[in-house]
Every structure is written in structure tokens, then in C-alpha cells.
N, C-alpha and C positions, 0 to 999 in steps of 0.2 A: 449756761446749761450745756451739758455734753450732748453732742450730736448722736442720733441713733445710728447704729452700725448696720449697713445694708450691703448685700452683695459681697463682693470681694474686698470690701473695706473692713471686713471682720477677720482677724487673724485665725480664729478657731475654724471658721468656715473654709478658709484657704487650706489649713492643715488637713481638715477632713476630706476635702476634695482631692488633695494630693495623695493621701493614704488610699483612697478608693481607686484612684487612677493607677497606682502602682501595685495594687493588690494581686492582679492576675499572675505576674511572674512568681510571686511567693506561693500562690495556690498551686501552681504548676511545676514548681521546683522539685529538686530531688528529695526523697523521703529519708531525711537524716535528722538526728536529734537537734543539731544547731539550726537547721532550716525550719523544723517544726516549731521550735521555740520562737524564732524570729517571726514566723507567720502568726503565731498566737498573739505575740506582742503587737504586731501590726494591726490585726483585726480588733484587738482590745482598744487600741488607740483610735481607731475609726469611730467606735461607739462613744468613747469619752469626748473626743473633739467635736463630734456632731452634736452631742447633748450641750456642749458648752458654746455652740455657735450663737446662741441667743443670750449669752451671759452679759448682763447689763454693765458689768465692770470690766469688760474685755478690753477697754481702752485705758485701764488703769494698770495696777500692778500685775494682773493676770496676763496682760499682753506680752510681758517679758517671755512667756512660754514660747511665743513665736520666734523670738530671736535665739533663745536657747536651743530650739529645735533645729536650727539651720545646720550646725556642725554634726548633730546626731543623725539627721536624715542623710547628710552627705556621706557619712562614714559607711552606711550600708550599701551605697550605690555600686561600689566595685564588686560586690557579691551578687546583688539582685540582677544587674544588667547582663549576667551570663546565664541566667536561668532559662530564658526563652530560646536564645540562639548564641552559641559560643562565637567569639570573634569580635572584631572591631571594624569600623567603617572609615579608617584613615585614608585609604586610596580614593574614595569618593570626595572627601573633604580636601585632600591634596590636589585633586583635579580641579575642584571648584576654586581653590586658592589660585592655581595657575591661570585659570580662565579669567578671574576677576582682576588679579594683580599682575599677571604676565610672568611672574616668577615667584618662588617661595618667599614670603615676607621675612622669614627667618634669616635671609641673607643680609639683613640690616646690620648684624654684628660684624660680618665680614667687611661690609662697606665702611663702617665707622668703629674700628677696633680701638677705642679710646678707654683707658682705665677709669678715669674720673666720670666719664659719661656712663660707663657700665655700672659703676658703683651707685651713681645717682639714680639710674633707672631701676636697678634692683631694689634700692631703698623705696622708690616710688611704688614698685610692685607690692612690697610688703605693707604699704599703707592700707591695703585692702582690709586687713584684720581689725585695726582700730576703727575703720570706717563703718563697720557693721554696728558697733555698740556705742561709741563715744557720742555721736550726734543724737542718738536716741536717748542716752542717759542725760544729756544736757536739757532736752525737752522735758523728760520725766521729772527731774529734780527741780525744774523751773515751774512745775505744776501746770504745764500746758498739755492737758489730757488729750484734746482733739488732735493736735499736731503730733503728739507722741504715738497715738493710735494709727494715724496715717503713715507715720514713719515706719512702724513695725509692719503694717499691712503691705506697704509698697515694697519694702525690702524682702519680706517673706514671699510675696507674689512673684517678684523677679527671680528669686532663688528657686522656687518650686517649679516654675515653668521650665527652667533649665534642667532641673533634676529629673523631670518626667522625660525629657529628651534623652538624658543620659541613660535612663533605664531601658528605653526602647531603641535607641540609636547610639550605642556607645562608641566613642572616639577617643583614642589614647592621647593624641597630641604629639608634637615633635620631640618632646622631652624623652620619650621612650625610644627614640631612634638615634640618640647621641646628641652631644652639645653642638650648637651652631658653630660653624667655622669662624675663628677669629675672636670669639667672645673672651675678654680678658678675665683672668682669675683675680679674686680679691675677697676680703672678709665679708662684704655684703652679699656677694654671689654665693660664697660657701654657706652663709647663714640661710639664704633663700633655699638653696638646694637641700640643706638638712631639714628644713621645715617641710618642704614638699615630700621628701623621702619618708618622713615620719607620719604625715597626715593626708597625703593625696589618696583619692579613690581612683583606681584605674578605669578609664573609659568615661571620664567626666571632663572632657575638654571642649566639646562643641555642643551648644554655644558656651562662651565663657560665663560661668556664674559669678566669677570675680567682677568682671566688667559690668554685668547686669546689675548686681547688687549695689556697687558704688555709684553707677549712673542713676539708679532709682533713688538712692540716698541723696544725690545731688539735686534731682528734680524736687524732691520734698523739701529739702533744706533751703533751696533758693526761694521758696514761698514762705517758709516758716522763719528762718533766720538767714538773711542774705549773706552775711559774712561767712557763716558756716557753709552755706551753699556754694560760695565761691571756692572755698578750700576744698570741698568735695568735688567740684568740677575739675579743679587742678589735679586732685587725686585720681579721678577717673581717667584723665588723659595720661597720667603717669602709669597707672595700672595697665592701660591699653598698650602703650608704647613699650613699657618695661617687660610685659609678658612676651611680646614678639621678639624684642631684642635678646632676651635671655633664653629664647628657644623653648618656652613653656607652652605657648599656644600658637596656632596658625592665626594670621591676621583676620581671616574670615570669622574665626571664633569671637574675636573682639568686636567686630562690626555687628554681628548678629546679637551678641550679648548686650552691646550698647543699645541696640534698637529695642530689645526686650525690656531693658531697664527704663528707657524713656517711656515706653508704653505703660509699664506698670506704675511708674510715678505719676504720669498724666492721668491714668484711670482713677487711682485712689484719691488724687487731689482735684478731681474734675469739678467738684461743687464748691471749692474754696473761693471765697469772695474777697 
């Protein structure tokens, strides 16, 4: 028998809470046609997701909405996070980075300027994209409804916690200040840069939603399917190190993102026996 969804183990509840939390910037933003349309869509989605929060089949096919929503919500962040106050908070995060680590962690590439290491770490960083969907799909098609629902809820919760921070405390990340010194060029690096150029939302660096999502996925999968969980744990380490080596994130982004992912995964699976 499928478990009842309560609290933040329900993907529709998570979506509704996120949409409510990020509504103020939209309501206070500039009065323009694109903004008004975005605000109307946002408010409409609040009503729809809130009504669906009690959907009895939210841990079945309908839960895919939670995973599909992640890139869609991410895409609007670069616009929303400038509605309340223009600018970014990189100086604060860079100071925090120096305080915690003693020097910018993006110096890693200059310390280890190895071509094959660089290509491996950039490939590891790209593992984030299949990590969102592949483990969930394995659970779904295996008919493991409870584990699938937990997977979707944990990943979505990890993502939206980061997204709320992006909206109210935007940080660009080191990528916008030039490549790290010494990072070797190669096909995997060029592919990574092209994907980021095409799909990144400015101001969405701190904490790392990439690290948060993959870590949450690892926590869930270690309980659901240990072999997949081990792969996800390795992927999380690769995403964390690769993001810093490639100059895409500050190290503090990855540490905080990992902590959020651990918390989200532990919360959603807390009743698992």
C-alpha cells in the first residue's frame, strides 16, 4: 500500500510553497507586459499546485511534474532576482570563501593544471544533468511508487531551497569574472561552457543547486538502491570538485549546497524503515 504523503514529502506542496515564497518579487516588479504575464502564470500555478497538494496519486505519474518543474523554475530566476534589488552579492561570498578556506578555492586549477584531470572533472560536473532524472526513472519503471515519490520530493525540496536563496540573495559565481588561471582547454570544458552559456540563470550560484540536488539524490538512492546510491555519491563528489576546478562555483557554494541536499534527503526519507 502506498504511504500517505505528508508535509514536504509531497512534491505539489513543495512547489506551492516555493511559488508563494517567490511571489513578492513578481508582485513588486516593473509594470511591463512580460512581467505581468509572468506574474499571472506564477499566481495561477500557486492555485493549481496548492489544490493538487492532496492528490492521492502524487507519488505516481503526476509526481513527474516536480522534476519537470526544476529547469522551468530555474529559468526564471535570473529575471526575478533583480526585481527587488539590482546587483549581486559576490563580494560577501568571496570574503566568506577566503575566511573559510584561506584563499579562493578556484585556485585549484592553477595548482593542478592537468589536461586529463580537467577533462575528467568537467565530465563529472556534467553528470548533474542525468542525475536529476535517471535514478528517478529507474524507480518509476520498477513500480517502486514510495521510493519514486521520495526521490522526486527530496530532489525538488533541495532545488527549491536553493532557488529561494537565488531570488533574494543573488550571487553570480566566479564564472562571470573570467576563467580560473591554468585551467586546460579541451572538448569537455568547451561542451560544459557551451551548456552553461545556453542555460544558466545569472545570480544562481550560492548555494549550488547542482550539488544540492545530486547530494539529495544520493541520500535517497543509498536507501532505495544501494548500487545507484554509490554511483550518485561519486557523482556528487565529482560535481563538487569539478565545479570548483572549472571556475563555475565558489567552494562555499558546494559546501552549503551539499548540506542542503543532505538535509532534504534525510528529511524526506526520515520514516523509511
